[in-house]
MIFINU-376351 format. One record per residue (C-alpha): residue in three letters; x, y, z. Coordinates in steps of 0.25 Angstrom, whole numbers, plus 5000, padded with zeros to 4 digits. Layout:
residues N
+-----+------+-------+------+
!  aa ! east ! north !   up !
+-----+------+-------+------+
! ALA !    X !     Y !    Z !
...
+-----+------+-------+------+
This chain:
residues 372
+-----+------+-------+------+
!  aa ! east ! north !   up !
+-----+------+-------+------+
! MET ! 5200 !  5430 ! 5585 !
! LYS ! 5196 !  5426 ! 5571 !
! ARG ! 5203 !  5438 ! 5565 !
! MET ! 5215 !  5434 ! 5572 !
! LEU ! 5215 !  5420 ! 5568 !
! ALA ! 5212 !  5424 ! 5553 !
! ALA ! 5224 !  5434 ! 5554 !
! ILE ! 5233 !  5422 ! 5559 !
! LEU ! 5228 !  5413 ! 5549 !
! LEU ! 5231 !  5424 ! 5538 !
! VAL ! 5245 !  5426 ! 5543 !
! THR ! 5247 !  5411 ! 5543 !
! LEU ! 5243 !  5410 ! 5529 !
! ILE ! 5251 !  5421 ! 5524 !
! LEU ! 5264 !  5415 ! 5531 !
! ALA ! 5260 !  5401 ! 5525 !
! SER ! 5259 !  5408 ! 5512 !
! THR ! 5272 !  5415 ! 5513 !
! THR ! 5279 !  5402 ! 5518 !
! HIS ! 5273 !  5395 ! 5506 !
! ILE ! 5278 !  5406 ! 5496 !
! ALA ! 5292 !  5405 ! 5502 !
! GLN ! 5293 !  5390 ! 5501 !
! ALA ! 5288 !  5391 ! 5487 !
! ALA ! 5300 !  5401 ! 5484 !
! GLU ! 5309 !  5391 ! 5490 !
! ASP ! 5304 !  5381 ! 5481 !
! THR ! 5309 !  5388 ! 5468 !
! LEU ! 5323 !  5390 ! 5463 !
! ASP ! 5328 !  5398 ! 5451 !
! ILE ! 5341 !  5399 ! 5444 !
! GLU ! 5345 !  5412 ! 5451 !
! LYS ! 5342 !  5407 ! 5465 !
! ALA ! 5350 !  5395 ! 5461 !
! ALA ! 5362 !  5403 ! 5457 !
! ILE ! 5362 !  5412 ! 5469 !
! SER ! 5361 !  5400 ! 5479 !
! SER ! 5373 !  5394 ! 5471 !
! ILE ! 5381 !  5406 ! 5472 !
! LYS ! 5379 !  5408 ! 5487 !
! ASN ! 5383 !  5393 ! 5489 !
! SER ! 5395 !  5393 ! 5480 !
! GLN ! 5408 !  5390 ! 5488 !
! ILE ! 5417 !  5395 ! 5478 !
! LEU ! 5410 !  5409 ! 5478 !
! LYS ! 5410 !  5409 ! 5493 !
! THR ! 5425 !  5406 ! 5493 !
! ASN ! 5428 !  5416 ! 5482 !
! GLY ! 5419 !  5427 ! 5489 !
! LEU ! 5428 !  5426 ! 5501 !
! ARG ! 5440 !  5429 ! 5493 !
! VAL ! 5433 !  5441 ! 5487 !
! GLU ! 5429 !  5446 ! 5501 !
! GLN ! 5443 !  5445 ! 5506 !
! MET ! 5448 !  5453 ! 5494 !
! GLU ! 5438 !  5463 ! 5496 !
! ARG ! 5443 !  5464 ! 5511 !
! ASN ! 5457 !  5465 ! 5506 !
! TYR ! 5454 !  5476 ! 5496 !
! ALA ! 5446 !  5484 ! 5507 !
! ASN ! 5458 !  5483 ! 5516 !
! THR ! 5468 !  5487 ! 5505 !
! LYS ! 5459 !  5499 ! 5502 !
! GLY ! 5459 !  5503 ! 5517 !
! GLN ! 5474 !  5502 ! 5518 !
! MET ! 5476 !  5510 ! 5505 !
! SER ! 5467 !  5521 ! 5510 !
! ARG ! 5476 !  5522 ! 5523 !
! LEU ! 5488 !  5522 ! 5514 !
! LYS ! 5483 !  5533 ! 5506 !
! GLY ! 5485 !  5543 ! 5517 !
! LEU ! 5499 !  5539 ! 5519 !
! ILE ! 5504 !  5541 ! 5505 !
! PRO ! 5508 !  5556 ! 5506 !
! PHE ! 5517 !  5553 ! 5518 !
! MET ! 5524 !  5541 ! 5512 !
! PRO ! 5538 !  5542 ! 5505 !
! ASN ! 5534 !  5532 ! 5494 !
! SER ! 5520 !  5538 ! 5491 !
! PHE ! 5519 !  5532 ! 5476 !
! GLU ! 5521 !  5518 ! 5481 !
! LEU ! 5510 !  5520 ! 5491 !
! VAL ! 5501 !  5526 ! 5480 !
! LYS ! 5503 !  5514 ! 5472 !
! THR ! 5500 !  5505 ! 5483 !
! TYR ! 5488 !  5513 ! 5487 !
! VAL ! 5482 !  5513 ! 5472 !
! LEU ! 5486 !  5499 ! 5468 !
! THR ! 5484 !  5490 ! 5480 !
! PRO ! 5469 !  5492 ! 5480 !
! LYS ! 5469 !  5489 ! 5465 !
! ILE ! 5476 !  5476 ! 5467 !
! PHE ! 5465 !  5472 ! 5477 !
! GLU ! 5454 !  5477 ! 5467 !
! ASN ! 5460 !  5468 ! 5456 !
! TYR ! 5460 !  5456 ! 5466 !
! LEU ! 5445 !  5459 ! 5470 !
! ILE ! 5441 !  5461 ! 5455 !
! GLN ! 5447 !  5447 ! 5452 !
! LEU ! 5440 !  5441 ! 5464 !
! ASN ! 5426 !  5447 ! 5462 !
! ASN ! 5426 !  5444 ! 5447 !
! GLY ! 5430 !  5429 ! 5451 !
! GLN ! 5418 !  5429 ! 5461 !
! ALA ! 5409 !  5434 ! 5451 !
! VAL ! 5413 !  5424 ! 5441 !
! LEU ! 5412 !  5413 ! 5451 !
! THR ! 5398 !  5418 ! 5455 !
! ASN ! 5394 !  5417 ! 5440 !
! ALA ! 5400 !  5403 ! 5439 !
! VAL ! 5391 !  5398 ! 5451 !
! ARG ! 5379 !  5406 ! 5446 !
! LEU ! 5380 !  5399 ! 5432 !
! SER ! 5382 !  5385 ! 5439 !
! ALA ! 5370 !  5387 ! 5446 !
! TYR ! 5362 !  5392 ! 5434 !
! ASN ! 5367 !  5379 ! 5427 !
! GLU ! 5362 !  5370 ! 5438 !
! TYR ! 5349 !  5377 ! 5439 !
! ILE ! 5347 !  5376 ! 5424 !
! THR ! 5350 !  5361 ! 5425 !
! LEU ! 5340 !  5360 ! 5435 !
! LEU ! 5330 !  5367 ! 5426 !
! LYS ! 5333 !  5358 ! 5415 !
! ALA ! 5330 !  5346 ! 5424 !
! ASP ! 5318 !  5352 ! 5429 !
! TYR ! 5312 !  5355 ! 5416 !
! ALA ! 5316 !  5341 ! 5410 !
! LEU ! 5309 !  5335 ! 5423 !
! GLN ! 5296 !  5343 ! 5421 !
! THR ! 5296 !  5340 ! 5406 !
! GLN ! 5299 !  5325 ! 5408 !
! SER ! 5288 !  5324 ! 5419 !
! GLU ! 5277 !  5330 ! 5410 !
! LEU ! 5282 !  5321 ! 5399 !
! MET ! 5282 !  5309 ! 5408 !
! ASN ! 5268 !  5311 ! 5413 !
! SER ! 5263 !  5313 ! 5399 !
! LEU ! 5270 !  5300 ! 5394 !
! TYR ! 5264 !  5292 ! 5406 !
! GLU ! 5250 !  5297 ! 5403 !
! ASP ! 5253 !  5293 ! 5388 !
! PHE ! 5258 !  5279 ! 5393 !
! LYS ! 5245 !  5277 ! 5401 !
! LYS ! 5237 !  5280 ! 5389 !
! ALA ! 5245 !  5271 ! 5381 !
! ARG ! 5243 !  5260 ! 5391 !
! LEU ! 5228 !  5262 ! 5390 !
! GLN ! 5229 !  5262 ! 5375 !
! GLN ! 5237 !  5249 ! 5375 !
! GLU ! 5227 !  5242 ! 5384 !
! GLN ! 5216 !  5247 ! 5373 !
! GLY ! 5224 !  5241 ! 5362 !
! MET ! 5227 !  5255 ! 5356 !
! ILE ! 5242 !  5254 ! 5356 !
! THR ! 5252 !  5242 ! 5357 !
! GLU ! 5260 !  5237 ! 5369 !
! SER ! 5273 !  5243 ! 5362 !
! GLN ! 5266 !  5257 ! 5361 !
! LEU ! 5263 !  5256 ! 5375 !
! ARG ! 5277 !  5252 ! 5378 !
! LEU ! 5282 !  5264 ! 5370 !
! ALA ! 5273 !  5274 ! 5379 !
! GLU ! 5279 !  5267 ! 5391 !
! ILE ! 5293 !  5269 ! 5387 !
! ALA ! 5291 !  5284 ! 5383 !
! TYR ! 5285 !  5286 ! 5397 !
! GLU ! 5297 !  5278 ! 5404 !
! GLN ! 5307 !  5286 ! 5396 !
! ILE ! 5301 !  5300 ! 5400 !
! ARG ! 5300 !  5295 ! 5414 !
! TYR ! 5315 !  5292 ! 5414 !
! ASN ! 5318 !  5306 ! 5408 !
! TYR ! 5309 !  5311 ! 5420 !
! LEU ! 5317 !  5304 ! 5430 !
! SER ! 5330 !  5308 ! 5423 !
! ALA ! 5326 !  5323 ! 5423 !
! GLN ! 5322 !  5321 ! 5438 !
! ASN ! 5336 !  5316 ! 5441 !
! SER ! 5342 !  5328 ! 5433 !
! LYS ! 5334 !  5338 ! 5441 !
! ASP ! 5338 !  5332 ! 5454 !
! SER ! 5352 !  5332 ! 5450 !
! ALA ! 5351 !  5347 ! 5446 !
! TYR ! 5344 !  5350 ! 5459 !
! MET ! 5356 !  5344 ! 5467 !
! ALA ! 5366 !  5352 ! 5459 !
! LEU ! 5359 !  5365 ! 5460 !
! ASN ! 5356 !  5363 ! 5475 !
! ASN ! 5370 !  5360 ! 5478 !
! MET ! 5375 !  5372 ! 5471 !
! MET ! 5365 !  5381 ! 5478 !
! GLY ! 5369 !  5375 ! 5492 !
! GLU ! 5355 !  5369 ! 5493 !
! ASP ! 5351 !  5354 ! 5497 !
! ILE ! 5354 !  5346 ! 5485 !
! SER ! 5340 !  5340 ! 5486 !
! LYS ! 5332 !  5353 ! 5486 !
! GLN ! 5322 !  5355 ! 5475 !
! TYR ! 5313 !  5367 ! 5471 !
! ALA ! 5299 !  5366 ! 5467 !
! THR ! 5301 !  5377 ! 5456 !
! LEU ! 5313 !  5380 ! 5447 !
! GLN ! 5312 !  5394 ! 5441 !
! ASP ! 5317 !  5396 ! 5427 !
! TYR ! 5310 !  5410 ! 5424 !
! ASN ! 5324 !  5416 ! 5424 !
! VAL ! 5331 !  5405 ! 5416 !
! ILE ! 5326 !  5410 ! 5402 !
! PRO ! 5336 !  5412 ! 5391 !
! ALA ! 5336 !  5425 ! 5383 !
! SER ! 5331 !  5423 ! 5369 !
! GLU ! 5343 !  5432 ! 5363 !
! ILE ! 5358 !  5433 ! 5366 !
! GLN ! 5367 !  5445 ! 5364 !
! PRO ! 5378 !  5446 ! 5353 !
! PRO ! 5391 !  5440 ! 5357 !
! GLU ! 5398 !  5454 ! 5357 !
! GLU ! 5389 !  5459 ! 5368 !
! TYR ! 5392 !  5447 ! 5377 !
! MET ! 5407 !  5449 ! 5374 !
! GLU ! 5407 !  5463 ! 5378 !
! GLN ! 5399 !  5461 ! 5391 !
! ALA ! 5409 !  5449 ! 5395 !
! LEU ! 5422 !  5457 ! 5392 !
! ALA ! 5416 !  5469 ! 5401 !
! ASN ! 5412 !  5460 ! 5412 !
! ARG ! 5420 !  5447 ! 5413 !
! ALA ! 5428 !  5445 ! 5426 !
! GLU ! 5441 !  5440 ! 5419 !
! VAL ! 5442 !  5452 ! 5410 !
! SER ! 5439 !  5461 ! 5423 !
! ASN ! 5450 !  5454 ! 5430 !
! ALA ! 5460 !  5455 ! 5419 !
! GLN ! 5457 !  5470 ! 5417 !
! SER ! 5458 !  5472 ! 5432 !
! THR ! 5472 !  5466 ! 5433 !
! LEU ! 5477 !  5474 ! 5421 !
! ASP ! 5472 !  5487 ! 5427 !
! LEU ! 5479 !  5484 ! 5440 !
! LEU ! 5492 !  5480 ! 5433 !
! GLU ! 5492 !  5493 ! 5424 !
! GLU ! 5490 !  5501 ! 5437 !
! GLN ! 5501 !  5494 ! 5444 !
! TYR ! 5510 !  5497 ! 5432 !
! LEU ! 5506 !  5511 ! 5432 !
! TYR ! 5510 !  5514 ! 5447 !
! GLY ! 5522 !  5505 ! 5446 !
! SER ! 5528 !  5512 ! 5434 !
! ALA ! 5526 !  5526 ! 5441 !
! GLU ! 5534 !  5521 ! 5453 !
! ILE ! 5546 !  5518 ! 5443 !
! PRO ! 5551 !  5504 ! 5448 !
! THR ! 5566 !  5501 ! 5448 !
! ASP ! 5566 !  5492 ! 5437 !
! TYR ! 5555 !  5499 ! 5429 !
! GLU ! 5557 !  5492 ! 5415 !
! PHE ! 5556 !  5478 ! 5422 !
! TYR ! 5544 !  5483 ! 5430 !
! LYS ! 5537 !  5489 ! 5417 !
! GLN ! 5539 !  5476 ! 5409 !
! GLN ! 5534 !  5468 ! 5421 !
! GLN ! 5521 !  5476 ! 5423 !
! GLU ! 5519 !  5478 ! 5408 !
! TYR ! 5520 !  5463 ! 5406 !
! GLU ! 5509 !  5461 ! 5417 !
! ILE ! 5500 !  5471 ! 5411 !
! ALA ! 5501 !  5465 ! 5397 !
! ASN ! 5498 !  5451 ! 5404 !
! ALA ! 5486 !  5457 ! 5411 !
! GLN ! 5482 !  5463 ! 5397 !
! ASN ! 5483 !  5450 ! 5391 !
! ASN ! 5475 !  5443 ! 5402 !
! LEU ! 5464 !  5454 ! 5400 !
! GLU ! 5464 !  5451 ! 5385 !
! LEU ! 5463 !  5436 ! 5387 !
! ALA ! 5452 !  5438 ! 5397 !
! ARG ! 5444 !  5446 ! 5387 !
! ILE ! 5447 !  5435 ! 5376 !
! ASN ! 5442 !  5424 ! 5385 !
! VAL ! 5429 !  5432 ! 5388 !
! GLN ! 5427 !  5434 ! 5374 !
! GLN ! 5429 !  5419 ! 5371 !
! ASN ! 5420 !  5415 ! 5382 !
! ILE ! 5409 !  5424 ! 5378 !
! ALA ! 5410 !  5418 ! 5363 !
! GLU ! 5409 !  5404 ! 5368 !
! LEU ! 5397 !  5407 ! 5377 !
! TYR ! 5390 !  5414 ! 5366 !
! THR ! 5392 !  5402 ! 5357 !
! GLY ! 5385 !  5394 ! 5368 !
! LEU ! 5375 !  5404 ! 5370 !
! GLU ! 5371 !  5405 ! 5355 !
! SER ! 5371 !  5389 ! 5355 !
! SER ! 5361 !  5389 ! 5367 !
! MET ! 5352 !  5399 ! 5361 !
! GLU ! 5351 !  5391 ! 5348 !
! LYS ! 5349 !  5378 ! 5355 !
! MET ! 5338 !  5384 ! 5363 !
! GLU ! 5331 !  5389 ! 5351 !
! ALA ! 5333 !  5375 ! 5344 !
! MET ! 5327 !  5368 ! 5356 !
! GLY ! 5315 !  5378 ! 5357 !
! TYR ! 5312 !  5375 ! 5342 !
! LEU ! 5313 !  5360 ! 5345 !
! ALA ! 5304 !  5361 ! 5357 !
! GLN ! 5294 !  5368 ! 5349 !
! GLN ! 5295 !  5357 ! 5338 !
! ALA ! 5293 !  5347 ! 5349 !
! GLU ! 5281 !  5354 ! 5354 !
! GLN ! 5275 !  5355 ! 5340 !
! ASN ! 5278 !  5340 ! 5337 !
! TYR ! 5271 !  5336 ! 5350 !
! GLN ! 5259 !  5344 ! 5347 !
! ALA ! 5258 !  5338 ! 5334 !
! ALA ! 5260 !  5324 ! 5340 !
! GLN ! 5249 !  5326 ! 5349 !
! ILE ! 5239 !  5329 ! 5338 !
! GLN ! 5244 !  5317 ! 5330 !
! TYR ! 5242 !  5308 ! 5342 !
! GLU ! 5228 !  5313 ! 5344 !
! ASN ! 5225 !  5310 ! 5329 !
! THR ! 5232 !  5296 ! 5331 !
! MET ! 5243 !  5300 ! 5321 !
! ILE ! 5254 !  5296 ! 5330 !
! THR ! 5255 !  5287 ! 5343 !
! PHE ! 5257 !  5291 ! 5357 !
! ILE ! 5271 !  5286 ! 5356 !
! GLU ! 5274 !  5297 ! 5345 !
! LEU ! 5266 !  5307 ! 5354 !
! ASN ! 5275 !  5304 ! 5366 !
! ASP ! 5288 !  5305 ! 5357 !
! ALA ! 5283 !  5320 ! 5353 !
! LYS ! 5280 !  5322 ! 5368 !
! MET ! 5294 !  5318 ! 5373 !
! ALA ! 5301 !  5326 ! 5362 !
! LYS ! 5293 !  5338 ! 5366 !
! ALA ! 5297 !  5336 ! 5380 !
! GLN ! 5312 !  5334 ! 5377 !
! ALA ! 5312 !  5346 ! 5367 !
! ASP ! 5306 !  5355 ! 5379 !
! ILE ! 5317 !  5350 ! 5388 !
! ASN ! 5328 !  5353 ! 5377 !
! TYR ! 5322 !  5367 ! 5375 !
! LYS ! 5322 !  5370 ! 5390 !
! ASN ! 5336 !  5366 ! 5392 !
! ALA ! 5341 !  5374 ! 5380 !
! GLU ! 5334 !  5386 ! 5386 !
! LEU ! 5341 !  5384 ! 5399 !
! ASP ! 5354 !  5382 ! 5393 !
! THR ! 5353 !  5394 ! 5385 !
! TRP ! 5350 !  5402 ! 5397 !
! VAL ! 5362 !  5397 ! 5404 !
! MET ! 5371 !  5401 ! 5392 !
! GLN ! 5365 !  5415 ! 5392 !
! VAL ! 5368 !  5416 ! 5407 !
! MET ! 5382 !  5411 ! 5405 !
! MET ! 5384 !  5422 ! 5394 !
! ASP ! 5379 !  5432 ! 5404 !
! LEU ! 5388 !  5428 ! 5415 !
! ALA ! 5400 !  5428 ! 5404 !
! CYS ! 5397 !  5442 ! 5401 !
! GLY ! 5398 !  5446 ! 5415 !
! VAL ! 5410 !  5442 ! 5424 !
! GLY ! 5409 !  5428 ! 5419 !
! PHE ! 5406 !  5414 ! 5425 !
! GLN ! 5419 !  5406 ! 5423 !
! PRO ! 5429 !  5407 ! 5434 !
! THR ! 5440 !  5400 ! 5426 !
! ASN ! 5440 !  5412 ! 5416 !
! MET ! 5445 !  5420 ! 5428 !
! GLN ! 5458 !  5413 ! 5430 !
+-----+------+-------+------+
């Protein structure tokens, strides 16, 4: 009986432990989870996805019809017309499908990037809140010490007031950071389809670390030209027009010269659209690269300033211990260090976003307006 009770107790403990672990997992959020939930919740992606599914069904039906048509070609009087229909009709649907799939991929990247930006805003607010909380607690302790020193005649009433003002200022910053975090939570939860008041115990940032180096602009350019949706769309349309022209010419239309001029004009226009798409991609990558370089430089500068602020604070602590400066001056160094840390963290997160934007721009892209 005792063994049975012990076994039941052990199972109960294991289940309780498992439940606790599951709950703990629910209390964490990371940037990829936020992006995946946002993509699943996106109404525009759902709507566009239905269009893609409909076109896939149309394409499958057309291929089935063409397969049946193939067996009739030898027995039909106008077999060339049937061959042209057999070859070109699926390719027309393929072109439509390429356009729609590319559009869906670009929209997905746009939603993903929006989710990333909302999560980054939340991380910034969370880090600022933690920093301001630590600083507020520290300054409150300093204020209490200052009040004792004033009672003992070691400092003046005005010095005590300065310590109180410093504490109240940081307290205001703390409350402002809390409001920013709450707003960031609401925006992200709304995008994810969650209750807007939902909050998490832990916000993961292990996978939000910017790379220390970036590629030369030529490498980004080469990748983008090979992968971007607008280039793929333009190339697909051009290929279809050229193949249509090939079959149309072989049929020898009644007004051949008019047909030839019309088709050549359409092909030339498609070639121009392809070249324009490539130029636009190159311009886009050049602009993004300028922003990427700027963010890298800013991150480096903010890192240097954060180190300087840390050194200044350490020096101020030594000076204060040797009565070379007042606690007001020490607090100034402490607040400057906290702000420098926040600025550096923000610069890191902004740089990570810029690197992600470049990665997406070197894939199918992330700007639906460029597809038009």
